[in-house]
C-alpha positions, 0 to 999 in steps of 0.5 A: 960546105955542107955543114955551113949550110946546116948551120947558117943556111935559111932552113925555109928558103934553101931547100928549094933551090938546094934539093933541086941541085941535089936532085941533078947531083944524084942523077950522076953515074954511079961512084961519081963525085957528083953522086957522092955530093948528092948523097951528102946534100940529101943528108944535109936537108935532112939535118935541117929539119924544117918541114921545107926541108922535109918536103923537098926530101918527100919529092924524092923519095917519090921520084927517085929510080936510084935506090940509094937516093930513095932509101936515104930520103925515106929513112929521113921522113920515118925518123922524122915521123917517129920524132913527131909520134905520126906515121909516115902519112900522117907526116906527109899530110904536115908537110904540104906548103901552102904556096902563100894561098888563102883558105880558099885555094887563092892567093892575091898579088897587090899592084897598088890600085888593083889586086890580082888574085890567082886561082884555079880551072878545072884542070888545076891550071893556074888562072888570074883574075882582076876582080870577076874579069879572067885575065888568064894563065899569066900574071899581067904586066904593070900599068902605069897606074900600077905601083911599080915595086909592088908589081915587080915584088909580085912577079917575083913572087909569083915566079918562086910559087909557079916553080913550086906548084908544078911539082907539088900538085904532081906529089899530092896527086901521087899521094891521093892516088895511092891512098885510094889504092891503099884504102887510107881512112883519115879521122874526120878532124884530121880530114878536115884540118889537113886535106879539105882546110888546107889552102893548096890541098882543098883545091885537089879535094874538091876535084874527088869524090869521098866516103865515109867507112864503118870498118870496111863498109861504106855508109855514105859518099859526098863531094865537096859543092860550089859552095864548100859544103858536103853534097851527095850524089843527089846534090842534096847536103851531106852531114859528115858523122864520126866515121873515118874518110876514105876515097872510094874505089869503083870496088866500093862504089859498085853501080853508083861509080858510073853515076858519079863519073857522069855527075863530075862530067856534067859538072866539068870537073877534071880529075888529076887520076881516074878514080871512077873507071879504074878496072875491076877484076874478079877471080872468076873473070875470064881473061883476068890473068895477064899470061897464058900459055896456048890459051891456058890461063895461069898465074905465073909468079903471083901471090898474095900474103896475109900480112897477119898470119903470113899465109898465102891467100885464095884470089877469092879472098883477096879484096877486089880493091887489092886485086884489081889493082895488083892486077892492073900493074901485072898487065902494064908489067906483062903487057 
């Protein structure tokens, strides 16, 4: 059966329903027949090799607590990245489906005499409009004057898109928050093409602040304004330079983090994750360590290693972004 899916299945449409079945199988008890089917199904998606199949695998790599399924999914993505001469992160940028959205993050459903446009509100929830009239979050029913066949096709298409959107936005939120935490940088041309220029990701990109870096030094910050152009903290036009682009962490923004948070609040921009008020930790700050004994602050089982030399680092030498994020995780675990 699995071989037949590879040879005769639709490699663009099949991965979505197959991926859902595979996930259910992989949630089954260890050593069960369903778990074995799940592992074979995951390998089948890998053999399909289409972007749709790889995207289904990407979602599994992020969500699985089951280590075996996670490792198979991650190995499939890494193998494909190597084959395309890309990093894993670059491959993931290229796997994001468009869901049929246009460059501005909208999609038109044709009812014949009228068109219904799908967009997103400040909380990234779907919103439908007919010309300038807001219709709500549900695709409207057809009228007597509408083309019944087009209405039915539109409603079928929307069911498929709606099923994809929630999972897609959740995956991309996690990816971009990880990029914030790990200080990922994009060359300007890649950022333009695969983030800002992507029909779906542009919806998320416009709800974040961005920065350009010269090495570790922040050289400018901007957001995408209502006209689709970069603007700085003063709402003046911002000209992109050749420096790489990343998501600025509060450790980078310093005193301007609050100003950015206030600006986004004034514009009623709701972010998918907290960018500006993430806790910052300093090595000398009292009470920063999550565990103690009779009031004595101490670290238990935590160390930072320099990946270049393999030697242990002093807390004072750990970048503030890394220290803050690691301690936030430790707080969550240590309670």
